[in-house]
PyMOL Python script that loads the backbone (N, CA, C, O; Angstrom):
from pymol import cmd

cmd.read_pdbstr("""\
ATOM      1  N   UNK A   1      18.814  -3.335 -33.934  1.00  0.00           N
ATOM      2  CA  UNK A   1      17.981  -2.231 -33.501  1.00  0.00           C
ATOM      3  C   UNK A   1      16.568  -2.734 -33.243  1.00  0.00           C
ATOM      4  O   UNK A   1      16.093  -3.664 -33.896  1.00  0.00           O
ATOM      5  N   UNK A   2      15.924  -2.121 -32.306  1.00  0.00           N
ATOM      6  CA  UNK A   2      14.571  -2.522 -31.970  1.00  0.00           C
ATOM      7  C   UNK A   2      13.857  -1.385 -31.275  1.00  0.00           C
ATOM      8  O   UNK A   2      14.298  -0.236 -31.310  1.00  0.00           O
ATOM      9  N   UNK A   3      12.783  -1.712 -30.664  1.00  0.00           N
ATOM     10  CA  UNK A   3      11.989  -0.709 -29.958  1.00  0.00           C
ATOM     11  C   UNK A   3      12.225  -0.821 -28.467  1.00  0.00           C
ATOM     12  O   UNK A   3      12.500  -1.900 -27.942  1.00  0.00           O
ATOM     13  N   UNK A   4      12.113   0.303 -27.800  1.00  0.00           N
ATOM     14  CA  UNK A   4      12.159   0.344 -26.340  1.00  0.00           C
ATOM     15  C   UNK A   4      10.764   0.720 -25.874  1.00  0.00           C
ATOM     16  O   UNK A   4      10.305   1.835 -26.120  1.00  0.00           O
ATOM     17  N   UNK A   5      10.094  -0.193 -25.209  1.00  0.00           N
ATOM     18  CA  UNK A   5       8.732   0.075 -24.742  1.00  0.00           C
ATOM     19  C   UNK A   5       8.571  -0.479 -23.333  1.00  0.00           C
ATOM     20  O   UNK A   5       8.601  -1.692 -23.127  1.00  0.00           O
ATOM     21  N   UNK A   6       8.403   0.405 -22.378  1.00  0.00           N
ATOM     22  CA  UNK A   6       8.155   0.003 -20.994  1.00  0.00           C
ATOM     23  C   UNK A   6       6.917   0.747 -20.532  1.00  0.00           C
ATOM     24  O   UNK A   6       6.819   1.966 -20.669  1.00  0.00           O
ATOM     25  N   UNK A   7       5.983   0.001 -19.988  1.00  0.00           N
ATOM     26  CA  UNK A   7       4.791   0.629 -19.417  1.00  0.00           C
ATOM     27  C   UNK A   7       4.382  -0.166 -18.193  1.00  0.00           C
ATOM     28  O   UNK A   7       4.789  -1.315 -18.021  1.00  0.00           O
ATOM     29  N   UNK A   8       3.596   0.436 -17.367  1.00  0.00           N
ATOM     30  CA  UNK A   8       3.126  -0.231 -16.165  1.00  0.00           C
ATOM     31  C   UNK A   8       2.267   0.710 -15.352  1.00  0.00           C
ATOM     32  O   UNK A   8       1.854   1.769 -15.825  1.00  0.00           O
ATOM     33  N   UNK A   9       2.013   0.317 -14.151  1.00  0.00           N
ATOM     34  CA  UNK A   9       1.269   1.194 -13.252  1.00  0.00           C
ATOM     35  C   UNK A   9       1.744   0.949 -11.836  1.00  0.00           C
ATOM     36  O   UNK A   9       2.306  -0.101 -11.525  1.00  0.00           O
ATOM     37  N   UNK A  10       1.514   1.921 -10.993  1.00  0.00           N
ATOM     38  CA  UNK A  10       1.910   1.786  -9.597  1.00  0.00           C
ATOM     39  C   UNK A  10       0.907   2.504  -8.713  1.00  0.00           C
ATOM     40  O   UNK A  10       0.268   3.470  -9.128  1.00  0.00           O
ATOM     41  N   UNK A  11       0.782   2.025  -7.508  1.00  0.00           N
ATOM     42  CA  UNK A  11      -0.042   2.657  -6.493  1.00  0.00           C
ATOM     43  C   UNK A  11       0.906   3.425  -5.591  1.00  0.00           C
ATOM     44  O   UNK A  11       1.857   2.852  -5.059  1.00  0.00           O
ATOM     45  N   UNK A  12       0.660   4.712  -5.412  1.00  0.00           N
ATOM     46  CA  UNK A  12       1.605   5.532  -4.654  1.00  0.00           C
ATOM     47  C   UNK A  12       0.917   6.312  -3.541  1.00  0.00           C
ATOM     48  O   UNK A  12      -0.280   6.599  -3.580  1.00  0.00           O
ATOM     49  N   UNK A  13       1.722   6.630  -2.568  1.00  0.00           N
ATOM     50  CA  UNK A  13       1.333   7.444  -1.429  1.00  0.00           C
ATOM     51  C   UNK A  13       2.344   8.581  -1.405  1.00  0.00           C
ATOM     52  O   UNK A  13       3.507   8.358  -1.070  1.00  0.00           O
ATOM     53  N   UNK A  14       1.927   9.792  -1.750  1.00  0.00           N
ATOM     54  CA  UNK A  14       2.853  10.915  -1.915  1.00  0.00           C
ATOM     55  C   UNK A  14       3.225  11.570  -0.589  1.00  0.00           C
ATOM     56  O   UNK A  14       2.404  11.705   0.319  1.00  0.00           O
ATOM     57  N   UNK A  15       4.491  11.970  -0.511  1.00  0.00           N
ATOM     58  CA  UNK A  15       4.965  12.729   0.646  1.00  0.00           C
ATOM     59  C   UNK A  15       4.466  14.169   0.566  1.00  0.00           C
ATOM     60  O   UNK A  15       4.131  14.775   1.583  1.00  0.00           O
ATOM     61  N   UNK A  16       4.421  14.707  -0.644  1.00  0.00           N
ATOM     62  CA  UNK A  16       3.879  16.049  -0.868  1.00  0.00           C
ATOM     63  C   UNK A  16       3.256  16.086  -2.259  1.00  0.00           C
ATOM     64  O   UNK A  16       3.181  15.059  -2.933  1.00  0.00           O
ATOM     65  N   UNK A  17       2.812  17.255  -2.688  1.00  0.00           N
ATOM     66  CA  UNK A  17       2.078  17.329  -3.949  1.00  0.00           C
ATOM     67  C   UNK A  17       2.962  17.475  -5.193  1.00  0.00           C
ATOM     68  O   UNK A  17       2.426  17.537  -6.299  1.00  0.00           O
ATOM     69  N   UNK A  18       4.275  17.531  -5.059  1.00  0.00           N
ATOM     70  CA  UNK A  18       5.169  17.760  -6.199  1.00  0.00           C
ATOM     71  C   UNK A  18       4.972  16.712  -7.298  1.00  0.00           C
ATOM     72  O   UNK A  18       4.692  17.069  -8.442  1.00  0.00           O
ATOM     73  N   UNK A  19       5.115  15.434  -6.970  1.00  0.00           N
ATOM     74  CA  UNK A  19       4.956  14.384  -7.989  1.00  0.00           C
ATOM     75  C   UNK A  19       3.520  14.273  -8.459  1.00  0.00           C
ATOM     76  O   UNK A  19       3.266  13.961  -9.623  1.00  0.00           O
ATOM     77  N   UNK A  20       2.579  14.525  -7.562  1.00  0.00           N
ATOM     78  CA  UNK A  20       1.171  14.460  -7.972  1.00  0.00           C
ATOM     79  C   UNK A  20       0.881  15.519  -9.033  1.00  0.00           C
ATOM     80  O   UNK A  20       0.164  15.246  -9.995  1.00  0.00           O
ATOM     81  N   UNK A  21       1.428  16.720  -8.869  1.00  0.00           N
ATOM     82  CA  UNK A  21       1.254  17.776  -9.882  1.00  0.00           C
ATOM     83  C   UNK A  21       1.890  17.353 -11.206  1.00  0.00           C
ATOM     84  O   UNK A  21       1.315  17.577 -12.271  1.00  0.00           O
ATOM     85  N   UNK A  22       3.084  16.737 -11.139  1.00  0.00           N
ATOM     86  CA  UNK A  22       3.724  16.260 -12.367  1.00  0.00           C
ATOM     87  C   UNK A  22       2.848  15.212 -13.057  1.00  0.00           C
ATOM     88  O   UNK A  22       2.746  15.189 -14.284  1.00  0.00           O
ATOM     89  N   UNK A  23       2.224  14.355 -12.263  1.00  0.00           N
ATOM     90  CA  UNK A  23       1.360  13.325 -12.832  1.00  0.00           C
ATOM     91  C   UNK A  23       0.164  13.947 -13.530  1.00  0.00           C
ATOM     92  O   UNK A  23      -0.198  13.533 -14.631  1.00  0.00           O
ATOM     93  N   UNK A  24      -0.447  14.928 -12.906  1.00  0.00           N
ATOM     94  CA  UNK A  24      -1.614  15.579 -13.496  1.00  0.00           C
ATOM     95  C   UNK A  24      -1.265  16.352 -14.760  1.00  0.00           C
ATOM     96  O   UNK A  24      -2.060  16.414 -15.697  1.00  0.00           O
ATOM     97  N   UNK A  25      -0.059  16.948 -14.783  1.00  0.00           N
ATOM     98  CA  UNK A  25       0.366  17.769 -15.920  1.00  0.00           C
ATOM     99  C   UNK A  25       1.020  16.950 -17.027  1.00  0.00           C
ATOM    100  O   UNK A  25       1.276  17.484 -18.106  1.00  0.00           O
ATOM    101  N   UNK A  26       1.298  15.669 -16.789  1.00  0.00           N
ATOM    102  CA  UNK A  26       1.962  14.838 -17.796  1.00  0.00           C
ATOM    103  C   UNK A  26       3.415  15.215 -17.994  1.00  0.00           C
ATOM    104  O   UNK A  26       3.964  15.016 -19.077  1.00  0.00           O
ATOM    105  N   UNK A  27       4.051  15.761 -16.954  1.00  0.00           N
ATOM    106  CA  UNK A  27       5.443  16.190 -17.014  1.00  0.00           C
ATOM    107  C   UNK A  27       6.379  14.977 -17.015  1.00  0.00           C
ATOM    108  O   UNK A  27       6.167  14.033 -16.254  1.00  0.00           O
ATOM    109  N   UNK A  28       7.410  14.998 -17.862  1.00  0.00           N
ATOM    110  CA  UNK A  28       8.412  13.941 -17.850  1.00  0.00           C
ATOM    111  C   UNK A  28       9.256  14.045 -16.587  1.00  0.00           C
ATOM    112  O   UNK A  28       9.586  15.143 -16.138  1.00  0.00           O
ATOM    113  N   UNK A  29       9.602  12.899 -16.019  1.00  0.00           N
ATOM    114  CA  UNK A  29      10.443  12.851 -14.827  1.00  0.00           C
ATOM    115  C   UNK A  29      11.230  11.547 -14.850  1.00  0.00           C
ATOM    116  O   UNK A  29      11.166  10.815 -15.837  1.00  0.00           O
ATOM    117  N   UNK A  30      11.957  11.243 -13.804  1.00  0.00           N
ATOM    118  CA  UNK A  30      12.700   9.992 -13.690  1.00  0.00           C
ATOM    119  C   UNK A  30      12.096   9.163 -12.563  1.00  0.00           C
ATOM    120  O   UNK A  30      11.391   9.685 -11.700  1.00  0.00           O
ATOM    121  N   UNK A  31      12.383   7.869 -12.584  1.00  0.00           N
ATOM    122  CA  UNK A  31      11.898   6.975 -11.535  1.00  0.00           C
ATOM    123  C   UNK A  31      12.972   5.948 -11.250  1.00  0.00           C
ATOM    124  O   UNK A  31      13.509   5.331 -12.170  1.00  0.00           O
ATOM    125  N   UNK A  32      13.286   5.761  -9.975  1.00  0.00           N
ATOM    126  CA  UNK A  32      14.238   4.732  -9.559  1.00  0.00           C
ATOM    127  C   UNK A  32      13.641   3.986  -8.375  1.00  0.00           C
ATOM    128  O   UNK A  32      13.060   4.589  -7.473  1.00  0.00           O
ATOM    129  N   UNK A  33      13.790   2.682  -8.389  1.00  0.00           N
ATOM    130  CA  UNK A  33      13.316   1.873  -7.269  1.00  0.00           C
ATOM    131  C   UNK A  33      14.171   0.625  -7.152  1.00  0.00           C
ATOM    132  O   UNK A  33      14.769   0.174  -8.129  1.00  0.00           O
ATOM    133  N   UNK A  34      14.223   0.078  -5.965  1.00  0.00           N
ATOM    134  CA  UNK A  34      15.020  -1.112  -5.722  1.00  0.00           C
ATOM    135  C   UNK A  34      14.177  -2.249  -5.207  1.00  0.00           C
ATOM    136  O   UNK A  34      13.140  -2.045  -4.576  1.00  0.00           O
ATOM    137  N   UNK A  35      14.635  -3.437  -5.485  1.00  0.00           N
ATOM    138  CA  UNK A  35      14.039  -4.653  -4.942  1.00  0.00           C
ATOM    139  C   UNK A  35      15.172  -5.510  -4.399  1.00  0.00           C
ATOM    140  O   UNK A  35      16.246  -5.590  -4.995  1.00  0.00           O
ATOM    141  N   UNK A  36      14.919  -6.151  -3.258  1.00  0.00           N
ATOM    142  CA  UNK A  36      15.971  -6.955  -2.636  1.00  0.00           C
ATOM    143  C   UNK A  36      15.360  -8.123  -1.881  1.00  0.00           C
ATOM    144  O   UNK A  36      14.201  -8.078  -1.468  1.00  0.00           O
ATOM    145  N   UNK A  37      16.164  -9.176  -1.706  1.00  0.00           N
ATOM    146  CA  UNK A  37      15.730 -10.291  -0.880  1.00  0.00           C
ATOM    147  C   UNK A  37      16.224 -10.083   0.553  1.00  0.00           C
ATOM    148  O   UNK A  37      16.816  -9.048   0.859  1.00  0.00           O
ATOM    149  N   UNK A  38      15.989 -11.041   1.415  1.00  0.00           N
ATOM    150  CA  UNK A  38      16.319 -10.884   2.829  1.00  0.00           C
ATOM    151  C   UNK A  38      17.815 -10.790   3.099  1.00  0.00           C
ATOM    152  O   UNK A  38      18.212 -10.341   4.174  1.00  0.00           O
ATOM    153  N   UNK A  39      18.662 -11.205   2.146  1.00  0.00           N
ATOM    154  CA  UNK A  39      20.113 -11.103   2.330  1.00  0.00           C
ATOM    155  C   UNK A  39      20.660  -9.754   1.878  1.00  0.00           C
ATOM    156  O   UNK A  39      21.822  -9.436   2.128  1.00  0.00           O
ATOM    157  N   UNK A  40      19.824  -8.966   1.217  1.00  0.00           N
ATOM    158  CA  UNK A  40      20.276  -7.680   0.703  1.00  0.00           C
ATOM    159  C   UNK A  40      20.643  -7.709  -0.768  1.00  0.00           C
ATOM    160  O   UNK A  40      20.957  -6.670  -1.347  1.00  0.00           O
ATOM    161  N   UNK A  41      20.608  -8.889  -1.382  1.00  0.00           N
ATOM    162  CA  UNK A  41      20.888  -8.995  -2.817  1.00  0.00           C
ATOM    163  C   UNK A  41      19.651  -8.539  -3.583  1.00  0.00           C
ATOM    164  O   UNK A  41      18.525  -8.863  -3.205  1.00  0.00           O
ATOM    165  N   UNK A  42      19.864  -7.795  -4.648  1.00  0.00           N
ATOM    166  CA  UNK A  42      18.717  -7.330  -5.416  1.00  0.00           C
ATOM    167  C   UNK A  42      19.127  -6.484  -6.600  1.00  0.00           C
ATOM    168  O   UNK A  42      20.227  -6.620  -7.136  1.00  0.00           O
ATOM    169  N   UNK A  43      18.222  -5.609  -6.998  1.00  0.00           N
ATOM    170  CA  UNK A  43      18.437  -4.788  -8.185  1.00  0.00           C
ATOM    171  C   UNK A  43      17.943  -3.372  -7.938  1.00  0.00           C
ATOM    172  O   UNK A  43      16.964  -3.151  -7.225  1.00  0.00           O
ATOM    173  N   UNK A  44      18.643  -2.415  -8.543  1.00  0.00           N
ATOM    174  CA  UNK A  44      18.196  -1.032  -8.617  1.00  0.00           C
ATOM    175  C   UNK A  44      17.770  -0.818 -10.066  1.00  0.00           C
ATOM    176  O   UNK A  44      18.547  -1.046 -10.993  1.00  0.00           O
ATOM    177  N   UNK A  45      16.534  -0.379 -10.247  1.00  0.00           N
ATOM    178  CA  UNK A  45      15.984  -0.158 -11.584  1.00  0.00           C
ATOM    179  C   UNK A  45      15.751   1.336 -11.752  1.00  0.00           C
ATOM    180  O   UNK A  45      15.029   1.959 -10.973  1.00  0.00           O
ATOM    181  N   UNK A  46      16.377   1.903 -12.788  1.00  0.00           N
ATOM    182  CA  UNK A  46      16.262   3.333 -13.054  1.00  0.00           C
ATOM    183  C   UNK A  46      15.658   3.556 -14.429  1.00  0.00           C
ATOM    184  O   UNK A  46      16.185   3.086 -15.437  1.00  0.00           O
ATOM    185  N   UNK A  47      14.556   4.272 -14.456  1.00  0.00           N
ATOM    186  CA  UNK A  47      13.920   4.676 -15.708  1.00  0.00           C
ATOM    187  C   UNK A  47      14.216   6.160 -15.882  1.00  0.00           C
ATOM    188  O   UNK A  47      13.767   6.991 -15.093  1.00  0.00           O
ATOM    189  N   UNK A  48      14.979   6.485 -16.928  1.00  0.00           N
ATOM    190  CA  UNK A  48      15.522   7.835 -17.086  1.00  0.00           C
ATOM    191  C   UNK A  48      14.516   8.873 -17.562  1.00  0.00           C
ATOM    192  O   UNK A  48      14.722  10.070 -17.359  1.00  0.00           O
ATOM    193  N   UNK A  49      13.440   8.439 -18.186  1.00  0.00           N
ATOM    194  CA  UNK A  49      12.445   9.396 -18.686  1.00  0.00           C
ATOM    195  C   UNK A  49      11.085   8.711 -18.681  1.00  0.00           C
ATOM    196  O   UNK A  49      10.818   7.829 -19.497  1.00  0.00           O
ATOM    197  N   UNK A  50      10.232   9.127 -17.753  1.00  0.00           N
ATOM    198  CA  UNK A  50       8.897   8.551 -17.700  1.00  0.00           C
ATOM    199  C   UNK A  50       7.856   9.662 -17.719  1.00  0.00           C
ATOM    200  O   UNK A  50       8.135  10.822 -17.417  1.00  0.00           O
ATOM    201  N   UNK A  51       6.655   9.260 -18.085  1.00  0.00           N
ATOM    202  CA  UNK A  51       5.519  10.178 -18.030  1.00  0.00           C
ATOM    203  C   UNK A  51       4.368   9.423 -17.379  1.00  0.00           C
ATOM    204  O   UNK A  51       4.073   8.283 -17.738  1.00  0.00           O
ATOM    205  N   UNK A  52       3.728  10.071 -16.424  1.00  0.00           N
ATOM    206  CA  UNK A  52       2.545   9.513 -15.782  1.00  0.00           C
ATOM    207  C   UNK A  52       1.333   9.797 -16.663  1.00  0.00           C
ATOM    208  O   UNK A  52       1.246  10.861 -17.275  1.00  0.00           O
ATOM    209  N   UNK A  53       0.412   8.864 -16.729  1.00  0.00           N
ATOM    210  CA  UNK A  53      -0.791   9.024 -17.543  1.00  0.00           C
ATOM    211  C   UNK A  53      -2.039   8.808 -16.697  1.00  0.00           C
ATOM    212  O   UNK A  53      -2.117   7.841 -15.938  1.00  0.00           O
ATOM    213  N   UNK A  54      -3.007   9.698 -16.823  1.00  0.00           N
ATOM    214  CA  UNK A  54      -4.331   9.497 -16.230  1.00  0.00           C
ATOM    215  C   UNK A  54      -4.307   9.101 -14.756  1.00  0.00           C
ATOM    216  O   UNK A  54      -4.841   8.055 -14.385  1.00  0.00           O
ATOM    217  N   UNK A  55      -3.695   9.926 -13.923  1.00  0.00           N
ATOM    218  CA  UNK A  55      -3.671   9.662 -12.480  1.00  0.00           C
ATOM    219  C   UNK A  55      -5.098   9.616 -11.942  1.00  0.00           C
ATOM    220  O   UNK A  55      -5.940  10.428 -12.327  1.00  0.00           O
ATOM    221  N   UNK A  56      -5.363   8.670 -11.057  1.00  0.00           N
ATOM    222  CA  UNK A  56      -6.695   8.588 -10.453  1.00  0.00           C
ATOM    223  C   UNK A  56      -6.570   8.317  -8.958  1.00  0.00           C
ATOM    224  O   UNK A  56      -5.711   7.550  -8.523  1.00  0.00           O
ATOM    225  N   UNK A  57      -7.434   8.951  -8.184  1.00  0.00           N
ATOM    226  CA  UNK A  57      -7.455   8.785  -6.735  1.00  0.00           C
ATOM    227  C   UNK A  57      -8.187   7.496  -6.371  1.00  0.00           C
ATOM    228  O   UNK A  57      -9.175   7.121  -7.004  1.00  0.00           O
ATOM    229  N   UNK A  58      -7.681   6.835  -5.346  1.00  0.00           N
ATOM    230  CA  UNK A  58      -8.335   5.651  -4.803  1.00  0.00           C
ATOM    231  C   UNK A  58      -8.625   5.905  -3.329  1.00  0.00           C
ATOM    232  O   UNK A  58      -7.844   5.509  -2.463  1.00  0.00           O
ATOM    233  N   UNK A  59      -9.751   6.566  -3.041  1.00  0.00           N
ATOM    234  CA  UNK A  59     -10.033   6.897  -1.648  1.00  0.00           C
ATOM    235  C   UNK A  59     -10.270   5.645  -0.812  1.00  0.00           C
ATOM    236  O   UNK A  59     -10.946   4.707  -1.236  1.00  0.00           O
ATOM    237  N   UNK A  60      -9.700   5.659   0.377  1.00  0.00           N
ATOM    238  CA  UNK A  60      -9.926   4.561   1.315  1.00  0.00           C
ATOM    239  C   UNK A  60     -11.167   4.848   2.136  1.00  0.00           C
ATOM    240  O   UNK A  60     -12.049   5.595   1.714  1.00  0.00           O
ATOM    241  N   UNK A  61     -11.224   4.260   3.282  1.00  0.00           N
ATOM    242  CA  UNK A  61     -12.352   4.502   4.178  1.00  0.00           C
ATOM    243  C   UNK A  61     -12.207   5.833   4.891  1.00  0.00           C
ATOM    244  O   UNK A  61     -11.263   6.586   4.651  1.00  0.00           O
ATOM    245  N   UNK A  62     -13.142   6.107   5.755  1.00  0.00           N
ATOM    246  CA  UNK A  62     -13.128   7.344   6.529  1.00  0.00           C
ATOM    247  C   UNK A  62     -11.821   7.443   7.305  1.00  0.00           C
ATOM    248  O   UNK A  62     -11.408   6.487   7.961  1.00  0.00           O
ATOM    249  N   UNK A  63     -11.171   8.604   7.230  1.00  0.00           N
ATOM    250  CA  UNK A  63      -9.892   8.872   7.891  1.00  0.00           C
ATOM    251  C   UNK A  63      -8.769   7.949   7.409  1.00  0.00           C
ATOM    252  O   UNK A  63      -7.760   7.788   8.096  1.00  0.00           O
ATOM    253  N   UNK A  64      -8.942   7.345   6.229  1.00  0.00           N
ATOM    254  CA  UNK A  64      -7.927   6.450   5.682  1.00  0.00           C
ATOM    255  C   UNK A  64      -6.981   7.184   4.752  1.00  0.00           C
ATOM    256  O   UNK A  64      -7.218   8.331   4.373  1.00  0.00           O
ATOM    257  N   UNK A  65      -5.920   6.512   4.397  1.00  0.00           N
ATOM    258  CA  UNK A  65      -4.946   7.076   3.469  1.00  0.00           C
ATOM    259  C   UNK A  65      -5.540   7.203   2.075  1.00  0.00           C
ATOM    260  O   UNK A  65      -6.417   6.432   1.687  1.00  0.00           O
ATOM    261  N   UNK A  66      -5.052   8.184   1.330  1.00  0.00           N
ATOM    262  CA  UNK A  66      -5.480   8.403  -0.045  1.00  0.00           C
ATOM    263  C   UNK A  66      -4.364   7.911  -0.960  1.00  0.00           C
ATOM    264  O   UNK A  66      -3.269   8.472  -0.965  1.00  0.00           O
ATOM    265  N   UNK A  67      -4.639   6.873  -1.725  1.00  0.00           N
ATOM    266  CA  UNK A  67      -3.672   6.333  -2.661  1.00  0.00           C
ATOM    267  C   UNK A  67      -3.999   6.850  -4.059  1.00  0.00           C
ATOM    268  O   UNK A  67      -5.151   7.149  -4.374  1.00  0.00           O
ATOM    269  N   UNK A  68      -2.966   6.948  -4.887  1.00  0.00           N
ATOM    270  CA  UNK A  68      -3.141   7.385  -6.270  1.00  0.00           C
ATOM    271  C   UNK A  68      -2.631   6.277  -7.185  1.00  0.00           C
ATOM    272  O   UNK A  68      -1.537   5.749  -6.988  1.00  0.00           O
ATOM    273  N   UNK A  69      -3.429   5.935  -8.177  1.00  0.00           N
ATOM    274  CA  UNK A  69      -3.047   4.953  -9.176  1.00  0.00           C
ATOM    275  C   UNK A  69      -2.429   5.697 -10.363  1.00  0.00           C
ATOM    276  O   UNK A  69      -3.060   6.576 -10.950  1.00  0.00           O
ATOM    277  N   UNK A  70      -1.194   5.337 -10.709  1.00  0.00           N
ATOM    278  CA  UNK A  70      -0.460   6.041 -11.761  1.00  0.00           C
ATOM    279  C   UNK A  70       0.007   5.089 -12.857  1.00  0.00           C
ATOM    280  O   UNK A  70       0.967   4.347 -12.651  1.00  0.00           O
ATOM    281  N   UNK A  71      -0.645   5.093 -14.011  1.00  0.00           N
ATOM    282  CA  UNK A  71      -0.083   4.392 -15.163  1.00  0.00           C
ATOM    283  C   UNK A  71       1.149   5.169 -15.652  1.00  0.00           C
ATOM    284  O   UNK A  71       1.143   6.400 -15.652  1.00  0.00           O
ATOM    285  N   UNK A  72       2.195   4.460 -16.065  1.00  0.00           N
ATOM    286  CA  UNK A  72       3.418   5.121 -16.537  1.00  0.00           C
ATOM    287  C   UNK A  72       3.851   4.564 -17.881  1.00  0.00           C
ATOM    288  O   UNK A  72       3.540   3.429 -18.243  1.00  0.00           O
ATOM    289  N   UNK A  73       4.586   5.408 -18.613  1.00  0.00           N
ATOM    290  CA  UNK A  73       5.279   5.013 -19.835  1.00  0.00           C
ATOM    291  C   UNK A  73       6.717   5.488 -19.704  1.00  0.00           C
ATOM    292  O   UNK A  73       6.964   6.606 -19.251  1.00  0.00           O
ATOM    293  N   UNK A  74       7.659   4.653 -20.094  1.00  0.00           N
ATOM    294  CA  UNK A  74       9.065   5.032 -20.080  1.00  0.00           C
ATOM    295  C   UNK A  74       9.542   5.233 -21.513  1.00  0.00           C
ATOM    296  O   UNK A  74       9.069   4.569 -22.435  1.00  0.00           O
ATOM    297  N   UNK A  75      10.483   6.154 -21.688  1.00  0.00           N
ATOM    298  CA  UNK A  75      10.986   6.519 -23.010  1.00  0.00           C
ATOM    299  C   UNK A  75      12.508   6.473 -23.036  1.00  0.00           C
ATOM    300  O   UNK A  75      13.167   6.552 -21.999  1.00  0.00           O
ATOM    301  N   UNK A  76      13.038   6.346 -24.215  1.00  0.00           N
ATOM    302  CA  UNK A  76      14.480   6.378 -24.449  1.00  0.00           C
ATOM    303  C   UNK A  76      14.977   7.809 -24.357  1.00  0.00           C
ATOM    304  O   UNK A  76      14.369   8.716 -24.926  1.00  0.00           O
ATOM    305  N   UNK A  77      16.090   8.022 -23.637  1.00  0.00           N
ATOM    306  CA  UNK A  77      16.704   9.348 -23.572  1.00  0.00           C
ATOM    307  C   UNK A  77      17.938   9.363 -24.452  1.00  0.00           C
ATOM    308  O   UNK A  77      18.923   8.679 -24.177  1.00  0.00           O
ATOM    309  N   UNK A  78      17.870  10.150 -25.511  1.00  0.00           N
ATOM    310  CA  UNK A  78      18.980  10.176 -26.464  1.00  0.00           C
ATOM    311  C   UNK A  78      20.251  10.759 -25.856  1.00  0.00           C
ATOM    312  O   UNK A  78      21.350  10.336 -26.215  1.00  0.00           O
ATOM    313  N   UNK A  79      20.124  11.728 -24.936  1.00  0.00           N
ATOM    314  CA  UNK A  79      21.327  12.324 -24.340  1.00  0.00           C
ATOM    315  C   UNK A  79      22.083  11.319 -23.466  1.00  0.00           C
ATOM    316  O   UNK A  79      23.305  11.413 -23.353  1.00  0.00           O
ATOM    317  N   UNK A  80      21.394  10.370 -22.851  1.00  0.00           N
ATOM    318  CA  UNK A  80      22.044   9.334 -22.044  1.00  0.00           C
ATOM    319  C   UNK A  80      22.261   8.044 -22.829  1.00  0.00           C
ATOM    320  O   UNK A  80      22.963   7.143 -22.370  1.00  0.00           O
ATOM    321  N   UNK A  81      21.665   7.960 -23.993  1.00  0.00           N
ATOM    322  CA  UNK A  81      21.697   6.775 -24.847  1.00  0.00           C
ATOM    323  C   UNK A  81      21.187   5.538 -24.129  1.00  0.00           C
ATOM    324  O   UNK A  81      21.743   4.446 -24.250  1.00  0.00           O
ATOM    325  N   UNK A  82      20.101   5.743 -23.370  1.00  0.00           N
ATOM    326  CA  UNK A  82      19.454   4.618 -22.699  1.00  0.00           C
ATOM    327  C   UNK A  82      18.060   5.039 -22.251  1.00  0.00           C
ATOM    328  O   UNK A  82      17.728   6.225 -22.227  1.00  0.00           O
ATOM    329  N   UNK A  83      17.273   4.070 -21.906  1.00  0.00           N
ATOM    330  CA  UNK A  83      15.947   4.337 -21.365  1.00  0.00           C
ATOM    331  C   UNK A  83      15.768   3.702 -20.007  1.00  0.00           C
ATOM    332  O   UNK A  83      14.921   4.114 -19.213  1.00  0.00           O
ATOM    333  N   UNK A  84      16.593   2.675 -19.749  1.00  0.00           N
ATOM    334  CA  UNK A  84      16.518   1.973 -18.476  1.00  0.00           C
ATOM    335  C   UNK A  84      17.930   1.521 -18.083  1.00  0.00           C
ATOM    336  O   UNK A  84      18.751   1.184 -18.936  1.00  0.00           O
ATOM    337  N   UNK A  85      18.188   1.524 -16.785  1.00  0.00           N
ATOM    338  CA  UNK A  85      19.454   0.985 -16.277  1.00  0.00           C
ATOM    339  C   UNK A  85      19.109   0.080 -15.109  1.00  0.00           C
ATOM    340  O   UNK A  85      18.370   0.467 -14.204  1.00  0.00           O
ATOM    341  N   UNK A  86      19.651  -1.123 -15.139  1.00  0.00           N
ATOM    342  CA  UNK A  86      19.424  -2.089 -14.060  1.00  0.00           C
ATOM    343  C   UNK A  86      20.781  -2.423 -13.464  1.00  0.00           C
ATOM    344  O   UNK A  86      21.680  -2.887 -14.166  1.00  0.00           O
ATOM    345  N   UNK A  87      20.923  -2.185 -12.165  1.00  0.00           N
ATOM    346  CA  UNK A  87      22.164  -2.435 -11.453  1.00  0.00           C
ATOM    347  C   UNK A  87      21.950  -3.554 -10.450  1.00  0.00           C
ATOM    348  O   UNK A  87      21.034  -3.492  -9.630  1.00  0.00           O
ATOM    349  N   UNK A  88      22.779  -4.560 -10.513  1.00  0.00           N
ATOM    350  CA  UNK A  88      22.676  -5.696  -9.576  1.00  0.00           C
ATOM    351  C   UNK A  88      23.422  -5.370  -8.298  1.00  0.00           C
ATOM    352  O   UNK A  88      24.563  -4.910  -8.338  1.00  0.00           O
ATOM    353  N   UNK A  89      22.783  -5.605  -7.167  1.00  0.00           N
ATOM    354  CA  UNK A  89      23.424  -5.400  -5.862  1.00  0.00           C
ATOM    355  C   UNK A  89      23.569  -6.759  -5.190  1.00  0.00           C
ATOM    356  O   UNK A  89      22.603  -7.510  -5.059  1.00  0.00           O
ATOM    357  N   UNK A  90      24.771  -7.056  -4.774  1.00  0.00           N
ATOM    358  CA  UNK A  90      25.016  -8.327  -4.093  1.00  0.00           C
ATOM    359  C   UNK A  90      24.931  -8.123  -2.580  1.00  0.00           C
ATOM    360  O   UNK A  90      25.147  -7.020  -2.078  1.00  0.00           O
ATOM    361  N   UNK A  91      24.622  -9.178  -1.881  1.00  0.00           N
ATOM    362  CA  UNK A  91      24.549  -9.073  -0.408  1.00  0.00           C
ATOM    363  C   UNK A  91      25.945  -8.872   0.158  1.00  0.00           C
ATOM    364  O   UNK A  91      26.945  -9.252  -0.451  1.00  0.00           O
ATOM    365  N   UNK A  92      25.988  -8.267   1.334  1.00  0.00           N
ATOM    366  CA  UNK A  92      27.286  -7.958   1.962  1.00  0.00           C
ATOM    367  C   UNK A  92      27.977  -9.152   2.531  1.00  0.00           C
ATOM    368  O   UNK A  92      29.069  -9.029   3.084  1.00  0.00           O
TER     369      UNK A  92
END
""", "prot")
cmd.dss("prot")
cmd.show_as("cartoon", "prot")
cmd.util.cbc("prot")
cmd.orient("prot")
């Protein structure tokens, strides 16, 4: 037995305000993202329960995109008996 501790931060560009509101309110949500090489081999990383902390705006220049910096913490979900799932994807 041990501890499950995952934290990090990401720079995001939101499609709409739904996730931004969750970030501001500290609402728990899920996060999944993939990484792959040029052949298509890679990994899908799923964090089953995360909370955004202290979202901050990073304004660009005039008429530029607005990015948001989001520190995150991931937690263990007892109902799924996991906190993270990593799936390996092989190239076709």
